[in-house]
C-alpha positions in Angstrom: 29.0 146.0 108.4 27.9 150.3 108.3 26.6 152.0 105.3 25.6 155.2 104.8 22.2 155.7 102.8 19.2 158.0 102.4 15.6 156.9 101.4 14.3 160.0 100.0 15.5 163.8 98.5 16.2 166.5 100.5 19.2 168.8 102.5 22.0 165.7 102.6 22.4 166.1 106.3 18.8 165.6 107.6 18.0 162.5 105.2 21.4 160.2 105.7 20.9 157.8 107.7 24.1 155.3 108.8 22.7 151.8 109.0 24.3 148.0 109.6 24.5 145.8 106.7 24.4 142.1 106.5 28.2 140.7 106.1 29.0 140.0 102.7 31.0 137.1 101.0 32.1 137.3 97.3 31.4 134.8 94.5 34.4 133.1 92.8 35.6 136.2 91.3 35.2 138.7 93.6 36.7 140.6 96.9 35.7 141.9 99.9 37.2 145.5 100.5 37.5 147.2 103.6 37.1 150.8 102.9 40.1 153.3 104.0 38.9 156.7 102.7 36.3 157.9 100.0 35.3 161.5 99.2 32.2 163.4 99.5 31.7 165.1 95.8 29.4 167.8 95.0 27.6 165.4 92.5 26.8 162.9 95.5 25.2 166.3 97.3 23.1 166.7 94.0 21.5 163.4 94.1 20.5 163.5 97.2 19.0 166.7 97.2 17.7 165.3 93.7 18.5 168.3 91.7 16.9 168.0 88.2 19.7 165.8 86.1 20.7 164.2 89.7 17.9 162.3 90.7 17.9 158.9 90.7 16.0 155.7 92.3 15.8 155.3 96.2 17.0 154.0 98.0 21.1 154.4 97.2 24.1 154.4 99.1 25.9 157.3 97.9 30.0 157.7 97.1 31.6 156.7 93.7 35.0 155.9 94.3 37.6 154.8 97.1 41.0 152.9 98.3 40.9 150.1 101.0 42.0 146.7 101.6 41.2 143.5 100.7 40.0 141.3 103.2 38.4 138.5 101.8 38.8 136.9 98.2 37.0 134.7 96.1 38.0 131.3 95.1 39.2 132.2 92.0 41.1 135.3 92.7 44.5 134.5 91.9 46.0 138.3 91.4 45.7 139.6 94.3 46.1 138.5 98.4 44.8 139.6 101.0 45.9 143.1 103.0 46.5 144.4 99.1 45.9 147.8 98.9 43.2 148.6 95.4 42.0 152.0 94.4 38.4 150.9 92.6 35.4 153.2 91.3 32.1 151.8 91.8 28.7 154.1 91.9 25.4 153.1 92.6 24.0 155.6 90.0 26.8 154.7 87.0 25.2 152.0 84.7 27.6 150.1 82.5 30.6 149.9 84.2 30.6 146.8 86.7 27.8 144.2 87.2 27.1 145.1 90.6 27.4 148.6 91.6 27.9 149.5 94.9 28.1 153.3 96.7 31.3 153.6 98.3 29.7 154.9 101.7 30.4 152.3 104.0 33.1 150.5 105.5 33.0 147.0 103.3 32.5 146.9 100.0 32.1 143.8 97.6 33.8 144.3 93.7 34.8 142.2 91.2 38.6 141.8 91.1 39.0 142.6 87.4 38.7 146.2 87.8 40.7 146.8 91.1 44.0 148.9 91.0 46.8 147.7 93.1 47.6 151.2 94.8 50.8 152.0 96.3 51.3 153.2 99.9 51.3 156.5 101.0 47.6 158.6 103.0 44.5 157.1 101.8 43.0 160.6 101.4 45.3 161.2 98.6 44.4 158.4 96.7 40.9 158.4 97.8 39.8 160.8 95.2 41.3 159.6 91.8 38.1 160.8 89.5 39.4 164.5 90.2 42.6 164.1 88.3 41.2 161.9 85.9 38.4 164.7 85.0 41.8 166.7 84.7 43.6 164.4 82.3 40.8 163.5 79.8 39.6 167.5 79.7 44.0 168.1 78.3 44.6 164.8 76.9 40.9 163.4 75.2 38.6 166.5 74.5 41.0 169.5 74.1 44.1 168.5 73.4 45.5 171.8 73.5 49.1 173.0 71.3 51.9 173.3 73.4 51.9 176.7 75.2 48.5 176.8 74.3 46.5 178.6 76.7 43.0 177.6 78.6 41.5 179.5 81.1 39.1 177.5 84.0 37.0 179.2 87.1 37.0 177.8 90.2 40.5 177.1 89.9 40.9 176.5 93.8 38.6 173.4 93.6 40.6 170.2 93.1 39.7 169.8 89.8 41.1 173.2 89.5 44.2 172.4 91.0 44.6 169.2 89.3 43.7 170.6 85.6 46.9 173.1 86.8 49.2 170.3 87.7 48.4 168.3 84.4 48.6 171.6 82.2 52.0 171.7 83.3 53.4 168.5 82.6 51.1 168.1 79.5 52.6 171.5 78.0 50.1 174.2 78.0 49.6 177.5 79.9 46.8 177.9 82.3 44.6 181.1 83.1 43.1 180.5 86.5 40.1 182.4 87.8 39.2 182.9 91.5 37.1 184.6 93.5 39.1 185.7 96.6 42.1 187.8 96.1 44.4 185.2 98.8 44.3 182.5 96.8 46.5 184.1 93.9 49.6 183.2 95.3 49.0 180.2 96.1 47.8 179.4 93.1 50.7 180.6 91.7 53.1 178.5 94.1 51.1 175.2 92.8 52.2 175.9 89.2 50.0 178.1 87.5 50.9 180.9 85.2 48.3 183.0 85.4 45.6 184.3 88.1 43.4 186.7 88.3 40.3 187.5 90.2 36.6 187.0 88.7 34.5 190.1 87.7 32.5 191.9 85.3 35.5 192.8 83.1 37.3 189.6 83.1 38.1 189.2 79.7 40.1 192.5 80.1 42.1 191.4 82.9 42.7 187.8 80.8 43.8 189.8 77.7 46.5 191.9 79.6 47.6 188.4 81.7 47.9 186.7 78.3 49.0 189.6 76.3 46.5 189.4 73.8 46.5 185.7 73.0 44.0 183.8 71.9 42.5 181.6 73.9 39.8 178.3 72.2 39.0 176.6 75.1 36.8 177.6 78.9 36.4 175.0 81.6 33.7 176.1 83.6 32.3 174.6 87.0 29.6 177.7 88.4 27.6 177.6 85.8 24.6 180.8 85.9 26.3 183.6 84.3 30.1 182.1 84.7 30.4 180.6 81.3 29.2 184.1 79.8 32.3 186.2 81.2 34.7 183.2 80.2 33.0 183.1 76.8 34.2 186.4 76.6 38.1 185.6 76.9 37.4 183.4 74.2 38.5 183.5 70.1 36.0 183.3 67.4 34.7 179.7 67.4 35.7 179.4 71.0 34.3 176.4 73.1 33.1 177.0 77.2 33.1 173.4 78.3 30.8 172.9 81.7 31.2 170.1 84.4 29.7 171.4 87.3 27.0 173.3 88.9 28.1 174.7 92.4 26.2 178.3 91.6 23.0 175.9 91.3 21.6 177.8 88.2 21.2 177.1 84.4 24.2 178.2 82.0 23.1 181.0 80.4 25.3 182.2 76.7 23.8 184.9 75.1 23.2 184.9 71.6 25.0 187.4 69.9 28.2 185.6 71.7 26.9 182.3 69.5 25.7 184.2 66.7 28.1 186.9 66.3 31.9 185.1 67.7 30.4 181.6 67.2 31.2 181.1 70.6 29.9 177.5 72.1 28.8 176.0 75.7 29.1 172.4 75.8 28.9 170.0 78.7 31.6 168.0 79.6 31.2 164.6 81.9 34.2 162.6 82.2 32.2 159.6 83.4 31.0 159.3 79.9 35.4 160.1 78.8 35.7 156.9 81.2 33.0 154.6 80.0 34.2 155.1 76.2 37.9 153.4 77.5 37.9 150.1 77.6 38.2 148.5 81.1 42.0 147.8 80.3 42.2 151.9 79.1 40.6 152.7 82.4 42.8 150.4 84.8 45.8 152.0 83.2 44.4 155.6 83.5 43.8 155.0 87.7 47.0 153.6 88.1 49.1 156.1 86.4 47.3 158.8 88.6 47.6 156.5 91.3 51.5 156.3 90.1 51.4 160.7 90.3 49.5 160.6 93.5 51.8 158.1 95.4 54.8 160.3 94.4 53.2 163.7 95.9 53.5 165.3 92.5 49.4 166.1 92.4 48.6 166.7 96.0 44.5 166.8 96.5 43.5 169.9 99.1 42.1 168.4 101.6 39.3 170.2 104.1 39.0 167.9 106.9 38.6 164.0 107.3 35.8 162.2 109.0 34.7 158.7 110.7 31.6 157.4 108.8 29.3 157.6 112.1 29.9 161.3 112.2 28.2 161.7 108.6 26.1 164.2 109.4 28.5 166.4 109.8 30.9 165.8 107.2 28.2 166.2 105.0 27.4 170.1 107.1 30.7 170.9 106.0 30.8 169.5 102.5 27.9 171.6 101.8 29.5 175.1 102.5 31.7 176.4 99.9 34.8 179.1 99.3 37.2 179.1 102.5 34.5 178.0 105.0 35.0 174.4 103.3 38.4 175.0 101.0 39.2 171.6 100.1 37.4 167.7 99.5 36.2 166.2 102.9 36.9 162.9 102.9 34.9 159.7 104.9 37.6 157.4 106.8 34.6 154.6 107.4 36.6 151.7 109.5 37.5 155.1 111.6 
């Protein structure tokens, strides 16, 4: 058995190690899953770098989710059998979800059967990335709940979360105005279902006002931090909220006092994990199962930049650390290839 582990913070590709683990046996209520695919998220990189708010006790095996097939079952397992494909969430740094928290960047993982969700057949790389569509779902359906045909605005619209926001908004019935930094993405996101796509810049509010015919926008979703929330805030109506869920710029979020005082604009953090933890176990499973079915039908494809075997974890992390056209999609690990 192999696993990727880091024992100190630093450059992810430099601190990661590939180690041999002892073969695990399941307890009576557990299974051993052979991991087919597991993603590299930006949050994983921030954890490894030890950024403020992302530093945890070490050593740690990274990874928070995946898809795989059951290869061993505990004695009391009745609802699964060997070779069943399952989706799972498991992270070494998230407390309160399951008792046996393990990172997913490994070729086998031991999990309690009650958290597993049956997964359809199909491309494992698409099913591996369930947290991103879950983020889009809870933002729209649980957090902001926009009215029908209401506009919401987001930056980093070419990210996987951004793409899922577009597709999920189509299902929900609201409209999206999507901010990008590369002109060539406009037609691509329009083809995906975006209502409007505009280029970021100092006059963003003017572009948004023109594209939406002066519509009142209450909610913005920011993945960049730094000064990006300011540009989004200027696009919002009095009392609007900018929700930040990312740190792509690696700079603290900014929000001018005049926007908060004169226009009652708020800047609020949004972490999908909090929304998921507030759901019951059955609620979590139902949501993930629903998303799995949607992904299995091909209705919400994830953009995959490249896949790597676990033995090339350092190369995978170098690639995942890039941005823009140098990455352009999710990096997925295939631990058993």
